[in-house]
N, C-alpha and C positions, 0 to 999 in steps of 0.2 A: 410544428414548433419552430419558432424563429430563433436565430442565433444572436439577434440584436441584444446587447447588454447582458449576455450570459457568459459564464465561464466557457471558453472555447478550446483551451489547450493548457496543459499544465506541465511544467518541466521540473525534474528533480536533479540535483547534483548527486552523483554516485561515485564512491571511491572505486567501484568496479561495475561498470554498466553491464557487462556480460553476466555477472553474478546476479545483478538485479533482475535482468531479463529472465534468467533461468528460474529464479524464485517466483516471479509473478506469473510466468507460464505455468509452472507446476501447481502453485497454490490457488491461483485465481482464474487461470485459463485465458489470460490476456494474449492477444496476438502481437507480434513484433516485426519490424523491418529495421535492419541494421544500416547505418550510414557511416561506415568505417568502424574503428575499434573504440572511438570515443563518444559515439552517440547511437542510441537505439530508440526508435519511436514505438509507442504502444497504442493499442486500441482495446479498450475494455468492453466494448459493445455499446457504450453510451458516451464516453469521453475519450479523447485522444490526448496524447502527451508524449513525453520522452525522458530519457535518462542521459545526462551528459557527464563526462568525467570531470569531477570536482569534489570539493569537500562538503559533504552533507551537513546540515544543521538539524538539531532536534527540537521538538516542541518545548522541552525543558529549558532550551536555550533561547526561546522566543520565536522559533519558526512556526508557521501555521501547522496545524495537525489535520491531515486529511483522514477522513473516517469512511471506511468501507462498510457495506451491509452484508449480513449473513442471516439466514433463517435460524441457524443453530450455531452457537458459539463453540461448544466443546469440540466438534469435529474440525472446525476451522482452526482453533488453537492448536490442535494436534497436527494438522497439516502445516501450519506455520513452523512449529518446532521441527517436524520431520524434514522440512526443506531448508533448515539452517537458520530460521529466524529466531531472534532472542526475545522472550517475553519480558518486557520491562515494567508492566503493570498488569497484574492478574485481573481476572474478571471481577468487576464490581458493578453494583446496581446504581441506577440514578432514576429519577422520575421519568418513566416512559420506556425503560429498557435496561440493558446491561452491555458492558463492553470490556475489551482488553486492549492493551497497547503493546506494540512489538517493534523491533528494529530488524529490517531486512538486511541480507548480506552486504548490500552496497552502502549501508549506514543510515538509511532514512527511517524515521520513526513514523508509524501509522497506527491506526486503531481499527478495530472491527466492532460493530455494534449490532444488537438485535433487539427487537421488541419482545422476544420470547424469553423464557427462562434460560439460563446459561447451559443447562444440560443438553 
């Protein structure tokens, strides 16, 4: 697969990069490398990016909404809650699947979707 003209790296502003790191390590299994206290880089196994110290923006305020995939939503929603995430939109269906939206401890709003039933 070529990198040409594809998303190659994504950065998030985070009010607390260490909290964002802990959350995504715990819930999604991402690996991280810290570059000081104000930046941590991640690798989710397919895409790389980072969290820098800053004021995050939410999809409801016009920022892009990044959407992750899970085979089953219920266990993922429980893991998000257990790791300190705040559910801001409970599971809802749309043509092709279901999803929920959450805010991670660093303040970023993301979503998780599945092609399967939410159970």
